[in-house]
N, C-alpha and C positions, 0 to 999 in steps of 0.2 A: 416443541416448539419443533418445528421438522427442519432439516439443517438446509434447505434451498433458503428458505426462511431468512433466518438467520445468518445465513450468508449472506443473504439480501441486503441484508442490517448490518452486517462488517465492511459490506463495499459500500455502502451509503456513508457510514466513519469514515473508513480510509477516504472518501471524496473530500472530504475537509481538511486531512492534511494536504499542504506546499509545499515544494521545497523555494525555500524564500527564491532563489534567482529564477526561477522560472514560476511565471501566473498563470500555471495549470497543475492539479491536482497530482496526485501523487500516484491514483489507480488511474489515471488520464492518461499516462506517460508511459502506463505498464509498468511501472517499476515494480508493481505488486504480481509475483509470481508463483504465488498460492495462496491460500485459504483450508487449513484442517481443521477437523475435529476429532483430536484422540481421546474424548471422554465429554460428555454432554455439558458440563460445563467450560472446557475449555478450549481456545485457540488458538493455532499455532500461524505465525503469519509471518512468510518466507518470502522478503523483498531485497531490492536491490537502491542503489543511488545512480546517477547519472554518470557519477564521476567517482573513482576508487576513493581519492585523496580529496573528498567531500569534506570540507570544516566542520559543518554540523550536522554530520551524521549520524552526531549522540545525539544532537535535541529533536532529528527525526525519526531516529528509532523510539522516542523516548515517548512522544507527541503519537507515533502509530499506538504503542501500547495502551496511552493512558487516553484515547479516544474509543478503543475497542473497547477499553477494561468498562466502561460507563453502561456497556449495555447491558439491560434484566438477564440474568441467566449467563452470564459469564462472569466466572472467579478468578479465573486464572489464562492470562496473557504470556504471548509467547513470542518476540519476534527474532526472526533469524536472521541477520544481513550477510547474503553472498552476493560473488562478485562474477559466482557459474553458473548460468553464461553472460555472460558481458550484456550490458543494457546497451543499447542500438535506438537510434530513432523511428527503424523499423518497428520499435515493441509496441509502440506510439498510436491511442485510437485515433477516428479520422477526425473527432473532435478538438482535442490534443493536437494534431498537425493543422487543421485550420487557425486555430488560435495563433499557434506561432508564424503560420504564412510559409507551411511546411505543402511543396506539390502535389496533389495527389494524383 
């Protein structure tokens, strides 16, 4: 399976994870900074949260790990949580901005 197809499948899975405080998935919020495939069966997801003190950070990171691991052909998932650069609403997709009522 090609990298771009696998990346699309990872994005599809990431789009099912929501920050419970916001009715938009983490992909549309722009919380995912990177998806890497260092080996054929391994994925590294680099992501952030809307706020560094998020009380459910561990829950979101675990959910990202678990949903990506359900993909056929993926045996290892690492989720790197970073706050550099800090997340801003500018990272949100047009869909997320519309959903949350941000002017475009």
